[in-house]
C-alpha positions in Angstrom: -24.0 -21.7 -10.9 -23.8 -24.2 -13.8 -21.4 -27.0 -13.0 -18.1 -25.2 -12.4 -14.9 -27.2 -13.0 -12.9 -25.4 -10.2 -13.7 -25.3 -6.5 -11.7 -22.9 -4.3 -11.7 -24.2 -0.8 -10.6 -22.4 2.4 -9.1 -24.8 5.0 -8.2 -24.2 8.6 -5.9 -25.8 11.1 -8.7 -28.2 12.0 -8.3 -29.8 8.5 -11.1 -32.0 7.1 -13.2 -31.7 10.3 -13.7 -28.0 9.7 -14.8 -28.3 6.0 -18.4 -28.2 4.9 -20.0 -31.1 3.2 -19.8 -29.3 -0.1 -16.1 -28.7 0.3 -15.4 -32.4 1.2 -17.5 -33.5 -1.8 -15.5 -31.2 -4.1 -12.2 -32.7 -2.8 -13.5 -36.2 -3.3 -14.6 -35.5 -6.9 -11.5 -33.5 -7.9 -9.0 -35.2 -10.3 -6.3 -32.7 -9.1 -6.0 -30.8 -5.9 -3.6 -27.8 -5.7 -2.4 -26.2 -2.5 0.5 -25.6 -0.2 2.2 -28.7 1.3 0.6 -27.8 4.6 -2.9 -27.5 3.1 -2.6 -30.8 1.3 -1.4 -32.5 4.5 -4.3 -30.9 6.5 -6.8 -32.3 3.9 -5.1 -35.7 3.8 -4.6 -35.4 0.0 -1.6 -37.4 -1.3 -1.7 -38.9 -4.8 -3.9 -36.3 -6.4 -2.2 -33.4 -4.6 0.1 -30.9 -6.4 2.0 -28.4 -4.3 1.9 -24.7 -5.5 4.9 -23.7 -7.6 7.1 -21.0 -6.0 6.5 -18.3 -7.0 2.8 -18.8 -7.3 1.5 -19.2 -10.9 -2.2 -19.4 -11.6 -1.5 -20.8 -15.1 -0.8 -24.2 -13.6 -4.4 -24.4 -12.4 -5.8 -23.1 -15.7 -4.0 -25.9 -17.5 -6.7 -28.2 -15.9 -9.6 -26.2 -17.3 -12.7 -28.3 -17.9 -11.7 -31.1 -15.5 -12.8 -31.3 -11.9 -10.1 -29.4 -9.9 -9.9 -28.1 -6.4 -7.6 -25.5 -4.9 -6.9 -25.4 -1.1 -6.0 -22.1 0.5 -5.7 -20.8 4.1 -9.0 -19.7 5.7 -10.7 -17.1 3.4 -9.0 -17.5 0.0 -10.1 -14.0 -1.0 -8.3 -12.2 1.8 -4.5 -12.3 1.1 -5.1 -15.6 -0.6 -5.1 -17.1 -4.1 -8.9 -16.7 -4.7 -9.0 -13.4 -6.5 -5.9 -14.1 -8.6 -7.7 -17.2 -9.9 -11.2 -15.7 -10.2 -10.1 -12.8 -12.3 -8.7 -15.1 -15.0 -12.0 -17.1 -15.2 -15.6 -16.7 -16.3 -18.1 -16.5 -13.4 -19.6 -19.9 -14.3 -16.2 -21.7 -14.1 -15.6 -21.6 -10.4 -17.2 -21.7 -7.0 -15.7 -21.0 -3.6 -16.2 -22.3 -0.1 -14.5 -20.1 2.4 -13.5 -20.8 6.0 -12.9 -18.2 8.7 -9.8 -16.1 7.9 -6.8 -15.9 10.2 -7.8 -12.3 10.8 -11.3 -13.3 12.0 -9.9 -16.0 14.2 -7.3 -13.7 15.8 -9.9 -11.0 16.4 -12.2 -13.6 18.0 -9.4 -14.8 20.3 -8.4 -11.3 21.4 -12.0 -9.8 21.6 -11.2 -7.1 19.1 -13.6 -5.4 16.7 -12.5 -6.7 13.3 -13.9 -3.6 11.5 -11.7 -1.3 13.5 -8.4 -3.2 12.9 -5.8 -2.9 10.2 -5.3 -6.3 8.6 -2.1 -6.7 6.7 -0.3 -9.5 4.8 3.4 -9.1 5.6 4.5 -12.6 4.6 5.7 -11.2 1.3 5.8 -7.5 1.9 8.2 -5.1 3.8 7.4 -4.2 7.4 7.3 -0.6 6.4 3.7 -1.3 5.2 2.8 -0.8 8.9 4.0 2.8 8.9 0.7 4.5 7.8 -1.2 2.4 10.3 0.9 3.0 13.4 -0.6 5.4 15.9 -1.1 5.2 19.7 -3.8 2.6 20.5 -4.0 1.3 16.9 -4.7 -2.4 16.7 -3.1 -4.3 13.8 -3.2 -8.0 12.8 -0.4 -9.1 10.5 0.2 -12.3 8.6 3.9 -13.1 8.7 6.0 -15.8 7.1 7.2 -17.7 10.2 8.5 -17.4 13.8 11.7 -15.7 12.8 9.8 -13.0 10.9 7.8 -12.4 14.1 11.0 -11.7 15.9 12.2 -9.5 13.1 9.0 -7.5 13.3 9.2 -7.0 17.0 12.7 -5.7 16.6 11.6 -3.4 13.8 8.9 -1.9 16.0 11.3 -1.4 18.9 13.9 0.3 16.8 11.2 2.9 15.7 9.9 3.8 19.1 7.1 1.2 19.4 8.9 -1.2 21.8 6.2 -0.7 24.5 3.5 -2.1 22.2 1.6 -5.2 23.2 2.6 -8.0 20.9 0.8 -11.3 20.5 2.1 -14.3 18.7 -0.7 -16.5 17.4 0.1 -19.9 16.1 -2.0 -22.6 14.4 -5.3 -20.8 15.1 -8.4 -23.0 15.0 -6.5 -26.3 15.3 -5.4 -28.6 18.1 -1.9 -27.0 18.3 -3.3 -23.5 18.7 -1.3 -21.2 21.0 -1.4 -17.5 21.8 1.2 -15.7 23.8 1.4 -12.0 24.7 4.6 -10.0 25.0 6.0 -6.5 24.9 7.5 -5.9 21.5 10.9 -5.0 22.9 11.0 -8.2 25.1 9.8 -10.7 22.5 12.2 -13.6 22.5 12.1 -14.2 18.7 12.0 -17.4 16.7 9.0 -19.5 17.5 9.6 -22.1 14.8 7.5 -22.6 11.6 4.0 -22.7 13.1 3.4 -19.0 13.6 0.6 -17.7 11.4 -0.1 -14.2 12.7 1.0 -11.4 14.9 -1.3 -8.9 16.6 0.0 -5.5 17.8 -1.6 -2.8 20.0 0.6 0.1 19.3 2.1 2.0 22.3 5.0 4.4 22.8 5.3 6.1 19.4 3.6 9.0 17.7 2.7 7.9 14.2 2.2 10.0 11.1 -0.2 13.0 11.2 -3.2 12.5 9.0 -3.3 16.1 7.9 -1.7 17.4 4.6 1.6 19.1 4.9 3.9 16.7 6.8 7.1 18.1 8.3 9.9 18.5 5.8 12.2 16.6 8.3 10.3 13.4 7.6 11.7 13.3 4.0 15.1 12.6 2.6 15.9 15.6 0.4 18.7 17.8 -0.8 16.7 21.0 -0.4 14.6 20.4 -3.5 11.3 19.8 -1.7 7.9 21.4 -1.9 7.9 23.0 1.6 5.3 22.0 4.1 2.9 25.0 3.9 3.0 25.2 0.1 2.7 21.4 -0.1 -0.5 21.6 2.0 -1.9 24.1 -0.5 -0.9 22.0 -3.4 -2.5 18.8 -2.0 -5.7 20.8 -1.2 -6.0 21.8 -4.9 -5.0 18.3 -6.1 -7.9 16.8 -4.0 -6.6 13.2 -3.7 -9.2 10.4 -3.6 -8.6 6.7 -2.9 -7.7 4.8 -6.1 -6.8 7.8 -8.2 -3.5 8.2 -10.1 -1.1 11.2 -9.9 1.7 12.3 -12.1 4.2 14.2 -10.0 6.5 15.9 -12.6 9.9 17.2 -11.4 9.2 15.3 -8.2 12.4 16.3 -6.3 12.0 14.5 -3.0 8.7 12.9 -3.9 6.9 14.6 -0.9 3.8 15.3 -3.0 3.7 11.7 -4.2 4.1 10.4 -0.7 1.2 12.5 0.7 -1.0 11.6 -2.3 -0.3 7.9 -1.7 -1.1 8.2 2.0 -4.6 9.2 0.9 -5.0 5.9 -0.9 -4.0 6.7 -4.4 -1.0 5.7 -6.6 1.6 8.1 -8.0 4.2 8.1 -10.7 7.1 10.4 -9.7 9.1 11.7 -12.7 12.5 13.1 -11.8 15.4 13.9 -14.2 18.2 13.6 -11.6 19.4 10.1 -10.5 20.3 11.3 -6.9 16.8 12.8 -6.4 15.1 9.8 -7.9 17.0 7.8 -5.2 15.6 10.1 -2.5 12.1 9.5 -3.8 12.6 5.7 -3.7 14.0 6.1 -0.1 11.0 8.1 1.0 8.5 5.8 -0.6 10.1 2.9 1.2 10.3 4.7 4.5 6.6 5.5 4.5 5.6 2.0 3.4 4.4 3.2 0.0 6.9 1.6 -2.4 4.0 -0.4 -3.8 2.0 2.7 -4.6 4.7 5.0 -5.9 6.5 4.4 -9.2 9.7 6.4 -9.8 10.7 7.2 -13.4 14.1 8.8 -14.0 13.7 11.0 -17.0 12.4 14.3 -18.3 8.9 15.4 -19.2 7.1 15.2 -21.6 9.0 12.2 -23.0 9.0 10.3 -19.7 5.2 10.1 -19.4 4.4 9.4 -23.1 3.7 5.7 -22.4 1.9 6.2 -19.0 -1.8 5.7 -18.4 -3.7 9.0 -18.2 -3.7 10.5 -14.7 -6.5 11.8 -12.5 -4.3 14.6 -11.3 -1.0 16.2 -12.3 1.4 18.2 -10.1 4.2 20.2 -11.7 6.6 21.6 -9.1 8.5 23.8 -11.5 10.0 24.0 -15.0 6.7 24.1 -16.8 6.8 25.3 -20.4 4.1 25.5 -23.1 5.3 22.3 -24.8 5.0 20.3 -21.6 1.7 21.9 -20.8 0.2 21.0 -24.2 1.5 17.4 -23.9 -0.1 17.0 -20.5 -3.4 18.9 -21.1 -4.2 16.8 -24.2 -3.9 13.6 -22.1 -6.3 14.7 -19.3 -9.8 13.4 -19.2 -12.7 15.7 -18.2 -12.6 16.3 -14.4 -8.8 15.7 -14.1 -7.0 18.3 -12.0 -3.7 20.1 -12.8 -1.7 22.1 -10.3 1.4 23.9 -11.3 3.9 26.0 -9.2 6.2 28.8 -10.4 9.0 30.6 -8.7 10.5 32.3 -11.8 9.1 35.3 -13.6 9.0 33.4 -16.9 7.0 30.5 -15.6 4.8 32.9 -13.6 4.0 34.7 -16.8 3.1 31.4 -18.5 0.7 30.5 -15.6 -0.9 33.9 -16.0 -1.6 33.2 -19.7 -2.9 29.7 -19.0 -5.2 31.0 -16.3 -6.6 33.5 -18.8 -7.1 30.8 -21.4 -8.4 27.9 -19.3 -9.7 29.5 -16.1 -9.1 27.8 -12.7 -7.5 29.6 -9.8 -4.3 31.6 -9.8 -2.8 32.7 -6.5 0.5 34.1 -5.2 1.7 32.7 -1.9 4.2 34.6 0.2 5.2 33.1 3.5 7.6 34.5 6.2 8.9 32.8 9.2 10.1 34.4 12.5 13.9 34.4 12.9 16.6 36.0 14.9 17.7 39.6 14.2 20.4 40.4 16.7 18.7 40.4 20.2 15.3 40.5 18.6 13.2 38.6 16.0 12.1 39.5 12.6 10.3 38.1 9.6 12.4 36.1 7.1 10.5 35.9 3.8 10.6 32.8 1.6 10.6 33.1 -2.1 7.1 33.7 -3.4 5.3 30.8 -5.2 2.6 31.2 -7.8 0.1 28.4 -8.0 -2.3 27.7 -10.8 -4.9 25.0 -10.4 -7.4 24.0 -13.0 -9.9 21.2 -13.8 -9.9 19.9 -17.3 
């Protein structure tokens, strides 16, 4: 690497003593050293130190381009740190990094946990609901939190959702002379530990968690009756074939249940819904499942609402498809993109039949009946039939 002007340095609670010779040399040579006030204090940097602006802004570092500059971050700067945010704005020959053990690595080492089997989350600037997809009996999770008060709030959040029996470790100042580790039950955690808390570790006990199969219970969603029901939703998701990192357009999203289950598979979704009250339900569901960062809600009607959106990898249309909407969507799809449309009216069913004849794919009619009371006996109660057309562009 040819003479980079920026050095990104991971520093632990042991300060200068834990830094490599290359890191200490970069600090000595730097005209300016950026970092949090805690990082600067750990490194003993005073006159040349510049605390991070709040909120974080990489441009202040870029203003020093071409002059010897160092950045201090906690542990591994590329795991919930500033490293990637800086590197993506620079050419490869402009920077070099010297990482230290991450807080996750130190916590796993103290507890004897397999790091590859643990969910590692940064909750210092994210809602606790991000835990929801990871909570299951026996699951082990390490979370970065803002401070001791946040640890208490997290323990309360877990207890209110049925996970109060979980083992709950508070890990403070890991790797330094003030290191402390204390185990509690989540529902008996006393709360505020001051400002030194770095991480919380949880071994989940007492709750059930979200099933990993498609077709979650309708009762898990806020809705007004406008929801793709569980069995039909499972069929739709099977045809949509979600993959991590892919983008979905969920048109006429209703409750957003399709978007939620897509995002649980690791993708992102744009839920388009014309009614304000239903759009509010989608946002509520996205938040409850810890997926608000993966689901974007647009209040509006298709095709106008998605005119400025990036092309999707898959599209779901829960109802209301017409030829104008289809043409606007189909023309945007790249080869290999999937489209799944449902119909409950004869008019839309006829359109799906025409589209199947023209574009191929799979057309099926789904009729489901549930057992219900009939006097002293039981009988089948039929749901409205749904026609599903699925095709690959």
